[in-house]
PDB file of all heavy atoms in Angstrom:
ATOM      1  N   MET A   1      21.136   6.493  -4.903  1.00  0.00           N
ATOM      2  CA  MET A   1      21.596   6.317  -3.536  1.00  0.00           C
ATOM      3  C   MET A   1      20.617   5.389  -2.809  1.00  0.00           C
ATOM      4  O   MET A   1      19.425   5.581  -2.840  1.00  0.00           O
ATOM      5  CB  MET A   1      21.666   7.682  -2.826  1.00  0.00           C
ATOM      6  CG  MET A   1      22.087   7.560  -1.382  1.00  0.00           C
ATOM      7  SD  MET A   1      22.111   9.111  -0.435  1.00  0.00           S
ATOM      8  CE  MET A   1      23.056  10.166  -1.460  1.00  0.00           C
ATOM      9  N   ASP A   2      21.145   4.394  -2.153  1.00  0.00           N
ATOM     10  CA  ASP A   2      20.352   3.456  -1.365  1.00  0.00           C
ATOM     11  C   ASP A   2      19.980   4.109  -0.040  1.00  0.00           C
ATOM     12  O   ASP A   2      20.719   4.923   0.497  1.00  0.00           O
ATOM     13  CB  ASP A   2      21.194   2.191  -1.116  1.00  0.00           C
ATOM     14  CG  ASP A   2      20.395   1.096  -0.471  1.00  0.00           C
ATOM     15  OD1 ASP A   2      20.057   1.256   0.725  1.00  0.00           O
ATOM     16  OD2 ASP A   2      20.115   0.085  -1.126  1.00  0.00           O
ATOM     17  N   ALA A   3      18.808   3.750   0.514  1.00  0.00           N
ATOM     18  CA  ALA A   3      18.351   4.341   1.781  1.00  0.00           C
ATOM     19  C   ALA A   3      19.340   4.091   2.909  1.00  0.00           C
ATOM     20  O   ALA A   3      19.469   4.906   3.818  1.00  0.00           O
ATOM     21  CB  ALA A   3      16.980   3.795   2.151  1.00  0.00           C
ATOM     22  N   THR A   4      20.076   2.997   2.869  1.00  0.00           N
ATOM     23  CA  THR A   4      21.048   2.725   3.934  1.00  0.00           C
ATOM     24  C   THR A   4      22.279   3.602   3.816  1.00  0.00           C
ATOM     25  O   THR A   4      23.047   3.712   4.755  1.00  0.00           O
ATOM     26  CB  THR A   4      21.468   1.235   3.937  1.00  0.00           C
ATOM     27  OG1 THR A   4      22.033   0.928   2.660  1.00  0.00           O
ATOM     28  CG2 THR A   4      20.291   0.329   4.228  1.00  0.00           C
ATOM     29  N   ASP A   5      22.491   4.228   2.667  1.00  0.00           N
ATOM     30  CA  ASP A   5      23.626   5.122   2.463  1.00  0.00           C
ATOM     31  C   ASP A   5      23.204   6.584   2.457  1.00  0.00           C
ATOM     32  O   ASP A   5      23.976   7.444   2.066  1.00  0.00           O
ATOM     33  CB  ASP A   5      24.316   4.809   1.128  1.00  0.00           C
ATOM     34  CG  ASP A   5      24.891   3.404   1.098  1.00  0.00           C
ATOM     35  OD1 ASP A   5      25.355   2.934   2.150  1.00  0.00           O
ATOM     36  OD2 ASP A   5      24.867   2.785   0.024  1.00  0.00           O
ATOM     37  N   ALA A   6      21.980   6.868   2.882  1.00  0.00           N
ATOM     38  CA  ALA A   6      21.442   8.225   2.803  1.00  0.00           C
ATOM     39  C   ALA A   6      22.180   9.167   3.740  1.00  0.00           C
ATOM     40  O   ALA A   6      22.610   8.791   4.820  1.00  0.00           O
ATOM     41  CB  ALA A   6      19.958   8.212   3.139  1.00  0.00           C
ATOM     42  N   ALA A   7      22.316  10.405   3.309  1.00  0.00           N
ATOM     43  CA  ALA A   7      22.917  11.459   4.130  1.00  0.00           C
ATOM     44  C   ALA A   7      22.170  12.739   3.818  1.00  0.00           C
ATOM     45  O   ALA A   7      21.655  12.917   2.728  1.00  0.00           O
ATOM     46  CB  ALA A   7      24.401  11.608   3.824  1.00  0.00           C
ATOM     47  N   GLY A   8      22.075  13.637   4.797  1.00  0.00           N
ATOM     48  CA  GLY A   8      21.389  14.900   4.580  1.00  0.00           C
ATOM     49  C   GLY A   8      21.074  15.550   5.906  1.00  0.00           C
ATOM     50  O   GLY A   8      21.709  15.273   6.915  1.00  0.00           O
ATOM     51  N   THR A   9      20.065  16.409   5.920  1.00  0.00           N
ATOM     52  CA  THR A   9      19.672  17.116   7.132  1.00  0.00           C
ATOM     53  C   THR A   9      18.246  16.760   7.493  1.00  0.00           C
ATOM     54  O   THR A   9      17.353  16.815   6.654  1.00  0.00           O
ATOM     55  CB  THR A   9      19.791  18.644   6.943  1.00  0.00           C
ATOM     56  OG1 THR A   9      21.137  18.950   6.597  1.00  0.00           O
ATOM     57  CG2 THR A   9      19.423  19.388   8.212  1.00  0.00           C
ATOM     58  N   ILE A  10      18.031  16.386   8.745  1.00  0.00           N
ATOM     59  CA  ILE A  10      16.700  16.092   9.266  1.00  0.00           C
ATOM     60  C   ILE A  10      16.128  17.402   9.784  1.00  0.00           C
ATOM     61  O   ILE A  10      16.751  18.064  10.610  1.00  0.00           O
ATOM     62  CB  ILE A  10      16.779  15.040  10.393  1.00  0.00           C
ATOM     63  CG1 ILE A  10      17.362  13.739   9.841  1.00  0.00           C
ATOM     64  CG2 ILE A  10      15.400  14.818  11.016  1.00  0.00           C
ATOM     65  CD1 ILE A  10      17.758  12.746  10.914  1.00  0.00           C
ATOM     66  N   THR A  11      14.951  17.807   9.281  1.00  0.00           N
ATOM     67  CA  THR A  11      14.362  19.084   9.678  1.00  0.00           C
ATOM     68  C   THR A  11      13.170  18.922  10.611  1.00  0.00           C
ATOM     69  O   THR A  11      12.733  19.883  11.230  1.00  0.00           O
ATOM     70  CB  THR A  11      13.923  19.885   8.444  1.00  0.00           C
ATOM     71  OG1 THR A  11      12.983  19.108   7.697  1.00  0.00           O
ATOM     72  CG2 THR A  11      15.118  20.247   7.566  1.00  0.00           C
ATOM     73  N   GLU A  12      12.613  17.710  10.704  1.00  0.00           N
ATOM     74  CA  GLU A  12      11.494  17.472  11.598  1.00  0.00           C
ATOM     75  C   GLU A  12      11.513  16.004  12.006  1.00  0.00           C
ATOM     76  O   GLU A  12      11.813  15.139  11.202  1.00  0.00           O
ATOM     77  CB  GLU A  12      10.166  17.792  10.908  1.00  0.00           C
ATOM     78  CG  GLU A  12       8.962  17.649  11.814  1.00  0.00           C
ATOM     79  CD  GLU A  12       7.664  18.000  11.112  1.00  0.00           C
ATOM     80  OE1 GLU A  12       7.327  17.340  10.104  1.00  0.00           O
ATOM     81  OE2 GLU A  12       6.997  18.925  11.569  1.00  0.00           O
ATOM     82  N   ALA A  13      11.203  15.759  13.263  1.00  0.00           N
ATOM     83  CA  ALA A  13      11.129  14.396  13.771  1.00  0.00           C
ATOM     84  C   ALA A  13       9.770  14.192  14.416  1.00  0.00           C
ATOM     85  O   ALA A  13       9.239  15.104  15.048  1.00  0.00           O
ATOM     86  CB  ALA A  13      12.242  14.157  14.789  1.00  0.00           C
ATOM     87  N   LYS A  14       9.198  12.995  14.229  1.00  0.00           N
ATOM     88  CA  LYS A  14       7.895  12.683  14.816  1.00  0.00           C
ATOM     89  C   LYS A  14       7.959  11.323  15.491  1.00  0.00           C
ATOM     90  O   LYS A  14       8.548  10.387  14.948  1.00  0.00           O
ATOM     91  CB  LYS A  14       6.804  12.625  13.740  1.00  0.00           C
ATOM     92  CG  LYS A  14       6.509  13.949  13.097  1.00  0.00           C
ATOM     93  CD  LYS A  14       5.407  13.802  12.067  1.00  0.00           C
ATOM     94  CE  LYS A  14       5.132  15.136  11.386  1.00  0.00           C
ATOM     95  NZ  LYS A  14       4.066  15.016  10.398  1.00  0.00           N
ATOM     96  N   LEU A  15       7.356  11.232  16.649  1.00  0.00           N
ATOM     97  CA  LEU A  15       7.145   9.962  17.327  1.00  0.00           C
ATOM     98  C   LEU A  15       5.693   9.604  17.070  1.00  0.00           C
ATOM     99  O   LEU A  15       4.795  10.380  17.392  1.00  0.00           O
ATOM    100  CB  LEU A  15       7.410  10.094  18.826  1.00  0.00           C
ATOM    101  CG  LEU A  15       7.230   8.826  19.657  1.00  0.00           C
ATOM    102  CD1 LEU A  15       8.240   7.765  19.238  1.00  0.00           C
ATOM    103  CD2 LEU A  15       7.380   9.143  21.137  1.00  0.00           C
ATOM    104  N   VAL A  16       5.457   8.463  16.421  1.00  0.00           N
ATOM    105  CA  VAL A  16       4.096   8.089  16.033  1.00  0.00           C
ATOM    106  C   VAL A  16       3.660   6.830  16.767  1.00  0.00           C
ATOM    107  O   VAL A  16       4.474   6.008  17.169  1.00  0.00           O
ATOM    108  CB  VAL A  16       3.974   7.887  14.510  1.00  0.00           C
ATOM    109  CG1 VAL A  16       4.293   9.166  13.762  1.00  0.00           C
ATOM    110  CG2 VAL A  16       4.862   6.764  14.023  1.00  0.00           C
ATOM    111  N   ASP A  17       2.335   6.685  16.928  1.00  0.00           N
ATOM    112  CA  ASP A  17       1.797   5.470  17.543  1.00  0.00           C
ATOM    113  C   ASP A  17       1.618   4.394  16.473  1.00  0.00           C
ATOM    114  O   ASP A  17       1.960   4.593  15.304  1.00  0.00           O
ATOM    115  CB  ASP A  17       0.506   5.763  18.314  1.00  0.00           C
ATOM    116  CG  ASP A  17      -0.643   6.217  17.423  1.00  0.00           C
ATOM    117  OD1 ASP A  17      -0.559   6.082  16.183  1.00  0.00           O
ATOM    118  OD2 ASP A  17      -1.643   6.703  17.979  1.00  0.00           O
ATOM    119  N   ALA A  18       1.096   3.245  16.859  1.00  0.00           N
ATOM    120  CA  ALA A  18       0.956   2.107  15.950  1.00  0.00           C
ATOM    121  C   ALA A  18       0.075   2.417  14.742  1.00  0.00           C
ATOM    122  O   ALA A  18       0.246   1.826  13.675  1.00  0.00           O
ATOM    123  CB  ALA A  18       0.401   0.906  16.705  1.00  0.00           C
ATOM    124  N   SER A  19      -0.861   3.358  14.882  1.00  0.00           N
ATOM    125  CA  SER A  19      -1.730   3.698  13.752  1.00  0.00           C
ATOM    126  C   SER A  19      -1.144   4.804  12.881  1.00  0.00           C
ATOM    127  O   SER A  19      -1.740   5.196  11.894  1.00  0.00           O
ATOM    128  CB  SER A  19      -3.115   4.113  14.269  1.00  0.00           C
ATOM    129  OG  SER A  19      -3.025   5.312  15.012  1.00  0.00           O
ATOM    130  N   GLY A  20       0.026   5.336  13.256  1.00  0.00           N
ATOM    131  CA  GLY A  20       0.683   6.377  12.460  1.00  0.00           C
ATOM    132  C   GLY A  20       0.357   7.788  12.891  1.00  0.00           C
ATOM    133  O   GLY A  20       0.828   8.739  12.281  1.00  0.00           O
ATOM    134  N   ALA A  21      -0.444   7.961  13.955  1.00  0.00           N
ATOM    135  CA  ALA A  21      -0.771   9.300  14.450  1.00  0.00           C
ATOM    136  C   ALA A  21       0.416   9.871  15.225  1.00  0.00           C
ATOM    137  O   ALA A  21       1.016   9.185  16.054  1.00  0.00           O
ATOM    138  CB  ALA A  21      -1.996   9.238  15.360  1.00  0.00           C
ATOM    139  N   ALA A  22       0.772  11.126  14.944  1.00  0.00           N
ATOM    140  CA  ALA A  22       1.905  11.765  15.610  1.00  0.00           C
ATOM    141  C   ALA A  22       1.579  12.028  17.073  1.00  0.00           C
ATOM    142  O   ALA A  22       0.566  12.638  17.391  1.00  0.00           O
ATOM    143  CB  ALA A  22       2.268  13.060  14.906  1.00  0.00           C
ATOM    144  N   MET A  23       2.431  11.542  17.956  1.00  0.00           N
ATOM    145  CA  MET A  23       2.280  11.785  19.391  1.00  0.00           C
ATOM    146  C   MET A  23       3.143  12.970  19.829  1.00  0.00           C
ATOM    147  O   MET A  23       2.745  13.748  20.668  1.00  0.00           O
ATOM    148  CB  MET A  23       2.675  10.530  20.173  1.00  0.00           C
ATOM    149  CG  MET A  23       1.767   9.346  19.877  1.00  0.00           C
ATOM    150  SD  MET A  23       2.366   7.776  20.525  1.00  0.00           S
ATOM    151  CE  MET A  23       2.867   8.130  22.163  1.00  0.00           C
ATOM    152  N   ILE A  24       4.343  13.072  19.270  1.00  0.00           N
ATOM    153  CA  ILE A  24       5.268  14.161  19.561  1.00  0.00           C
ATOM    154  C   ILE A  24       5.885  14.593  18.238  1.00  0.00           C
ATOM    155  O   ILE A  24       6.312  13.761  17.446  1.00  0.00           O
ATOM    156  CB  ILE A  24       6.390  13.728  20.525  1.00  0.00           C
ATOM    157  CG1 ILE A  24       5.824  13.248  21.863  1.00  0.00           C
ATOM    158  CG2 ILE A  24       7.372  14.877  20.760  1.00  0.00           C
ATOM    159  CD1 ILE A  24       6.869  12.663  22.793  1.00  0.00           C
ATOM    160  N   THR A  25       5.925  15.889  17.982  1.00  0.00           N
ATOM    161  CA  THR A  25       6.585  16.444  16.809  1.00  0.00           C
ATOM    162  C   THR A  25       7.616  17.456  17.279  1.00  0.00           C
ATOM    163  O   THR A  25       7.353  18.232  18.181  1.00  0.00           O
ATOM    164  CB  THR A  25       5.566  17.133  15.879  1.00  0.00           C
ATOM    165  OG1 THR A  25       4.572  16.177  15.508  1.00  0.00           O
ATOM    166  CG2 THR A  25       6.218  17.667  14.620  1.00  0.00           C
ATOM    167  N   SER A  26       8.783  17.417  16.666  1.00  0.00           N
ATOM    168  CA  SER A  26       9.856  18.309  17.079  1.00  0.00           C
ATOM    169  C   SER A  26      10.582  18.843  15.859  1.00  0.00           C
ATOM    170  O   SER A  26      10.937  18.082  14.958  1.00  0.00           O
ATOM    171  CB  SER A  26      10.844  17.554  17.979  1.00  0.00           C
ATOM    172  OG  SER A  26      11.923  18.380  18.346  1.00  0.00           O
ATOM    173  N   ASP A  27      10.785  20.172  15.804  1.00  0.00           N
ATOM    174  CA  ASP A  27      11.631  20.744  14.762  1.00  0.00           C
ATOM    175  C   ASP A  27      13.065  20.346  15.077  1.00  0.00           C
ATOM    176  O   ASP A  27      13.446  20.208  16.232  1.00  0.00           O
ATOM    177  CB  ASP A  27      11.517  22.267  14.743  1.00  0.00           C
ATOM    178  CG  ASP A  27      10.147  22.737  14.288  1.00  0.00           C
ATOM    179  OD1 ASP A  27       9.494  22.001  13.521  1.00  0.00           O
ATOM    180  OD2 ASP A  27       9.728  23.829  14.700  1.00  0.00           O
ATOM    181  N   ALA A  28      13.865  20.144  14.041  1.00  0.00           N
ATOM    182  CA  ALA A  28      15.236  19.693  14.251  1.00  0.00           C
ATOM    183  C   ALA A  28      16.130  20.249  13.165  1.00  0.00           C
ATOM    184  O   ALA A  28      15.656  20.710  12.131  1.00  0.00           O
ATOM    185  CB  ALA A  28      15.282  18.169  14.240  1.00  0.00           C
ATOM    186  N   SER A  29      17.396  20.223  13.411  1.00  0.00           N
ATOM    187  CA  SER A  29      18.402  20.528  12.405  1.00  0.00           C
ATOM    188  C   SER A  29      19.582  19.609  12.690  1.00  0.00           C
ATOM    189  O   SER A  29      20.553  20.002  13.327  1.00  0.00           O
ATOM    190  CB  SER A  29      18.819  21.996  12.464  1.00  0.00           C
ATOM    191  OG  SER A  29      19.767  22.265  11.453  1.00  0.00           O
ATOM    192  N   ILE A  30      19.455  18.376  12.223  1.00  0.00           N
ATOM    193  CA  ILE A  30      20.433  17.340  12.536  1.00  0.00           C
ATOM    194  C   ILE A  30      21.043  16.841  11.236  1.00  0.00           C
ATOM    195  O   ILE A  30      20.332  16.457  10.315  1.00  0.00           O
ATOM    196  CB  ILE A  30      19.752  16.156  13.262  1.00  0.00           C
ATOM    197  CG1 ILE A  30      19.086  16.643  14.543  1.00  0.00           C
ATOM    198  CG2 ILE A  30      20.751  15.045  13.547  1.00  0.00           C
ATOM    199  CD1 ILE A  30      18.155  15.637  15.177  1.00  0.00           C
ATOM    200  N   SER A  31      22.360  16.848  11.165  1.00  0.00           N
ATOM    201  CA  SER A  31      23.045  16.313   9.994  1.00  0.00           C
ATOM    202  C   SER A  31      23.162  14.811  10.129  1.00  0.00           C
ATOM    203  O   SER A  31      23.591  14.310  11.164  1.00  0.00           O
ATOM    204  CB  SER A  31      24.439  16.934   9.849  1.00  0.00           C
ATOM    205  OG  SER A  31      24.321  18.308   9.590  1.00  0.00           O
ATOM    206  N   SER A  32      22.747  14.097   9.093  1.00  0.00           N
ATOM    207  CA  SER A  32      22.831  12.648   9.071  1.00  0.00           C
ATOM    208  C   SER A  32      23.918  12.250   8.081  1.00  0.00           C
ATOM    209  O   SER A  32      23.950  12.737   6.957  1.00  0.00           O
ATOM    210  CB  SER A  32      21.485  12.065   8.632  1.00  0.00           C
ATOM    211  OG  SER A  32      21.597  10.683   8.428  1.00  0.00           O
ATOM    212  N   HIS A  33      24.812  11.407   8.512  1.00  0.00           N
ATOM    213  CA  HIS A  33      25.899  10.945   7.654  1.00  0.00           C
ATOM    214  C   HIS A  33      25.679   9.478   7.328  1.00  0.00           C
ATOM    215  O   HIS A  33      24.661   8.898   7.696  1.00  0.00           O
ATOM    216  CB  HIS A  33      27.242  11.174   8.359  1.00  0.00           C
ATOM    217  CG  HIS A  33      27.463  12.609   8.714  1.00  0.00           C
ATOM    218  ND1 HIS A  33      27.777  13.565   7.794  1.00  0.00           N
ATOM    219  CD2 HIS A  33      27.364  13.263   9.893  1.00  0.00           C
ATOM    220  CE1 HIS A  33      27.888  14.745   8.388  1.00  0.00           C
ATOM    221  NE2 HIS A  33      27.632  14.585   9.658  1.00  0.00           N
ATOM    222  N   GLU A  34      26.618   8.877   6.658  1.00  0.00           N
ATOM    223  CA  GLU A  34      26.480   7.490   6.224  1.00  0.00           C
ATOM    224  C   GLU A  34      26.251   6.537   7.393  1.00  0.00           C
ATOM    225  O   GLU A  34      25.703   5.456   7.225  1.00  0.00           O
ATOM    226  CB  GLU A  34      27.704   7.052   5.437  1.00  0.00           C
ATOM    227  CG  GLU A  34      27.885   7.776   4.108  1.00  0.00           C
ATOM    228  CD  GLU A  34      28.530   9.158   4.269  1.00  0.00           C
ATOM    229  OE1 GLU A  34      29.190   9.393   5.302  1.00  0.00           O
ATOM    230  OE2 GLU A  34      28.365   9.989   3.375  1.00  0.00           O
ATOM    231  N   THR A  35      26.699   6.909   8.592  1.00  0.00           N
ATOM    232  CA  THR A  35      26.553   6.021   9.746  1.00  0.00           C
ATOM    233  C   THR A  35      25.179   6.127  10.376  1.00  0.00           C
ATOM    234  O   THR A  35      24.866   5.378  11.289  1.00  0.00           O
ATOM    235  CB  THR A  35      27.622   6.336  10.805  1.00  0.00           C
ATOM    236  OG1 THR A  35      27.526   7.708  11.163  1.00  0.00           O
ATOM    237  CG2 THR A  35      29.020   6.046  10.272  1.00  0.00           C
ATOM    238  N   GLY A  36      24.330   7.068   9.938  1.00  0.00           N
ATOM    239  CA  GLY A  36      22.965   7.194  10.442  1.00  0.00           C
ATOM    240  C   GLY A  36      22.823   8.276  11.491  1.00  0.00           C
ATOM    241  O   GLY A  36      23.731   9.056  11.732  1.00  0.00           O
ATOM    242  N   ALA A  37      21.663   8.299  12.123  1.00  0.00           N
ATOM    243  CA  ALA A  37      21.364   9.297  13.147  1.00  0.00           C
ATOM    244  C   ALA A  37      20.544   8.623  14.241  1.00  0.00           C
ATOM    245  O   ALA A  37      19.789   7.689  13.975  1.00  0.00           O
ATOM    246  CB  ALA A  37      20.593  10.464  12.556  1.00  0.00           C
ATOM    247  N   LEU A  38      20.685   9.099  15.464  1.00  0.00           N
ATOM    248  CA  LEU A  38      19.918   8.599  16.593  1.00  0.00           C
ATOM    249  C   LEU A  38      19.113   9.758  17.143  1.00  0.00           C
ATOM    250  O   LEU A  38      19.670  10.811  17.456  1.00  0.00           O
ATOM    251  CB  LEU A  38      20.846   8.043  17.677  1.00  0.00           C
ATOM    252  CG  LEU A  38      20.196   7.645  18.997  1.00  0.00           C
ATOM    253  CD1 LEU A  38      19.241   6.457  18.782  1.00  0.00           C
ATOM    254  CD2 LEU A  38      21.252   7.277  20.018  1.00  0.00           C
ATOM    255  N   LEU A  39      17.789   9.608  17.221  1.00  0.00           N
ATOM    256  CA  LEU A  39      16.923  10.646  17.754  1.00  0.00           C
ATOM    257  C   LEU A  39      16.352  10.178  19.078  1.00  0.00           C
ATOM    258  O   LEU A  39      15.901   9.044  19.197  1.00  0.00           O
ATOM    259  CB  LEU A  39      15.771  10.942  16.780  1.00  0.00           C
ATOM    260  CG  LEU A  39      16.172  11.393  15.386  1.00  0.00           C
ATOM    261  CD1 LEU A  39      14.938  11.522  14.517  1.00  0.00           C
ATOM    262  CD2 LEU A  39      16.930  12.685  15.434  1.00  0.00           C
ATOM    263  N   LEU A  40      16.352  11.051  20.066  1.00  0.00           N
ATOM    264  CA  LEU A  40      15.783  10.750  21.373  1.00  0.00           C
ATOM    265  C   LEU A  40      14.661  11.724  21.666  1.00  0.00           C
ATOM    266  O   LEU A  40      14.786  12.913  21.403  1.00  0.00           O
ATOM    267  CB  LEU A  40      16.848  10.855  22.471  1.00  0.00           C
ATOM    268  CG  LEU A  40      18.068   9.968  22.316  1.00  0.00           C
ATOM    269  CD1 LEU A  40      19.087  10.281  23.406  1.00  0.00           C
ATOM    270  CD2 LEU A  40      17.678   8.513  22.373  1.00  0.00           C
ATOM    271  N   PHE A  41      13.557  11.223  22.223  1.00  0.00           N
ATOM    272  CA  PHE A  41      12.444  12.060  22.628  1.00  0.00           C
ATOM    273  C   PHE A  41      12.317  11.999  24.146  1.00  0.00           C
ATOM    274  O   PHE A  41      12.337  10.908  24.721  1.00  0.00           O
ATOM    275  CB  PHE A  41      11.127  11.572  22.004  1.00  0.00           C
ATOM    276  CG  PHE A  41      11.034  11.800  20.523  1.00  0.00           C
ATOM    277  CD1 PHE A  41      11.444  10.842  19.627  1.00  0.00           C
ATOM    278  CD2 PHE A  41      10.525  12.997  20.030  1.00  0.00           C
ATOM    279  CE1 PHE A  41      11.361  11.043  18.267  1.00  0.00           C
ATOM    280  CE2 PHE A  41      10.427  13.213  18.673  1.00  0.00           C
ATOM    281  CZ  PHE A  41      10.851  12.239  17.781  1.00  0.00           C
ATOM    282  N   GLU A  42      12.195  13.143  24.775  1.00  0.00           N
ATOM    283  CA  GLU A  42      11.959  13.189  26.210  1.00  0.00           C
ATOM    284  C   GLU A  42      10.456  13.090  26.432  1.00  0.00           C
ATOM    285  O   GLU A  42       9.680  13.888  25.910  1.00  0.00           O
ATOM    286  CB  GLU A  42      12.481  14.492  26.799  1.00  0.00           C
ATOM    287  CG  GLU A  42      12.327  14.565  28.296  1.00  0.00           C
ATOM    288  CD  GLU A  42      12.927  15.823  28.895  1.00  0.00           C
ATOM    289  OE1 GLU A  42      13.787  16.443  28.251  1.00  0.00           O
ATOM    290  OE2 GLU A  42      12.522  16.179  30.003  1.00  0.00           O
ATOM    291  N   ILE A  43      10.033  12.070  27.191  1.00  0.00           N
ATOM    292  CA  ILE A  43       8.614  11.839  27.430  1.00  0.00           C
ATOM    293  C   ILE A  43       8.374  11.891  28.938  1.00  0.00           C
ATOM    294  O   ILE A  43       8.679  10.933  29.659  1.00  0.00           O
ATOM    295  CB  ILE A  43       8.165  10.468  26.867  1.00  0.00           C
ATOM    296  CG1 ILE A  43       8.489  10.400  25.373  1.00  0.00           C
ATOM    297  CG2 ILE A  43       6.682  10.249  27.121  1.00  0.00           C
ATOM    298  CD1 ILE A  43       8.279   9.040  24.765  1.00  0.00           C
ATOM    299  N   PRO A  44       7.842  13.013  29.422  1.00  0.00           N
ATOM    300  CA  PRO A  44       7.564  13.103  30.871  1.00  0.00           C
ATOM    301  C   PRO A  44       6.327  12.268  31.230  1.00  0.00           C
ATOM    302  O   PRO A  44       5.366  12.211  30.467  1.00  0.00           O
ATOM    303  CB  PRO A  44       7.311  14.588  31.104  1.00  0.00           C
ATOM    304  CG  PRO A  44       6.860  15.113  29.786  1.00  0.00           C
ATOM    305  CD  PRO A  44       7.510  14.243  28.724  1.00  0.00           C
ATOM    306  N   PHE A  45       6.388  11.607  32.356  1.00  0.00           N
ATOM    307  CA  PHE A  45       5.205  10.885  32.845  1.00  0.00           C
ATOM    308  C   PHE A  45       5.248  10.856  34.356  1.00  0.00           C
ATOM    309  O   PHE A  45       6.266  11.073  34.980  1.00  0.00           O
ATOM    310  CB  PHE A  45       5.115   9.471  32.252  1.00  0.00           C
ATOM    311  CG  PHE A  45       6.240   8.560  32.646  1.00  0.00           C
ATOM    312  CD1 PHE A  45       6.120   7.741  33.757  1.00  0.00           C
ATOM    313  CD2 PHE A  45       7.404   8.521  31.906  1.00  0.00           C
ATOM    314  CE1 PHE A  45       7.155   6.898  34.129  1.00  0.00           C
ATOM    315  CE2 PHE A  45       8.449   7.676  32.270  1.00  0.00           C
ATOM    316  CZ  PHE A  45       8.324   6.871  33.370  1.00  0.00           C
ATOM    317  N   GLU A  46       4.088  10.619  34.930  1.00  0.00           N
ATOM    318  CA  GLU A  46       3.933  10.573  36.383  1.00  0.00           C
ATOM    319  C   GLU A  46       3.266   9.263  36.752  1.00  0.00           C
ATOM    320  O   GLU A  46       2.292   8.846  36.122  1.00  0.00           O
ATOM    321  CB  GLU A  46       3.074  11.750  36.826  1.00  0.00           C
ATOM    322  CG  GLU A  46       2.908  11.859  38.322  1.00  0.00           C
ATOM    323  CD  GLU A  46       2.100  13.086  38.712  1.00  0.00           C
ATOM    324  OE1 GLU A  46       2.130  14.089  37.972  1.00  0.00           O
ATOM    325  OE2 GLU A  46       1.422  13.017  39.743  1.00  0.00           O
ATOM    326  N   VAL A  47       3.798   8.612  37.775  1.00  0.00           N
ATOM    327  CA  VAL A  47       3.240   7.343  38.241  1.00  0.00           C
ATOM    328  C   VAL A  47       2.437   7.625  39.492  1.00  0.00           C
ATOM    329  O   VAL A  47       2.923   8.252  40.438  1.00  0.00           O
ATOM    330  CB  VAL A  47       4.352   6.323  38.539  1.00  0.00           C
ATOM    331  CG1 VAL A  47       3.762   5.027  39.080  1.00  0.00           C
ATOM    332  CG2 VAL A  47       5.192   6.064  37.291  1.00  0.00           C
ATOM    333  N   ARG A  48       1.178   7.195  39.507  1.00  0.00           N
ATOM    334  CA  ARG A  48       0.292   7.398  40.662  1.00  0.00           C
ATOM    335  C   ARG A  48      -0.320   6.080  41.058  1.00  0.00           C
ATOM    336  O   ARG A  48      -0.617   5.239  40.213  1.00  0.00           O
ATOM    337  CB  ARG A  48      -0.842   8.376  40.326  1.00  0.00           C
ATOM    338  CG  ARG A  48      -0.413   9.754  39.971  1.00  0.00           C
ATOM    339  CD  ARG A  48      -1.618  10.612  39.673  1.00  0.00           C
ATOM    340  NE  ARG A  48      -1.229  11.911  39.163  1.00  0.00           N
ATOM    341  CZ  ARG A  48      -2.059  12.860  38.872  1.00  0.00           C
ATOM    342  NH1 ARG A  48      -3.382  12.658  39.017  1.00  0.00           N
ATOM    343  NH2 ARG A  48      -1.651  14.019  38.426  1.00  0.00           N
ATOM    344  N   SER A  49      -0.546   5.902  42.341  1.00  0.00           N
ATOM    345  CA  SER A  49      -1.272   4.708  42.781  1.00  0.00           C
ATOM    346  C   SER A  49      -2.758   5.005  42.713  1.00  0.00           C
ATOM    347  O   SER A  49      -3.213   6.146  42.875  1.00  0.00           O
ATOM    348  CB  SER A  49      -0.875   4.337  44.201  1.00  0.00           C
ATOM    349  OG  SER A  49      -1.205   5.372  45.098  1.00  0.00           O
ATOM    350  N   VAL A  50      -3.541   3.989  42.450  1.00  0.00           N
ATOM    351  CA  VAL A  50      -5.003   4.171  42.348  1.00  0.00           C
ATOM    352  C   VAL A  50      -5.713   3.365  43.406  1.00  0.00           C
ATOM    353  O   VAL A  50      -5.231   2.448  43.974  1.00  0.00           O
ATOM    354  CB  VAL A  50      -5.526   3.759  40.956  1.00  0.00           C
ATOM    355  CG1 VAL A  50      -5.048   4.735  39.933  1.00  0.00           C
ATOM    356  CG2 VAL A  50      -5.104   2.356  40.616  1.00  0.00           C
TER     357      VAL A  50
END
């Protein structure tokens, strides 16, 4: 099976920085089909003036 045709269940998702360090890790149970999967991470932030 080619990676572009992969299907299965995603059990964990990670958002990583440029060096590969995990910034956010989330347990998941998402079925992936031939059309792929889209994962969204909610990232709270606050904007302050300095």
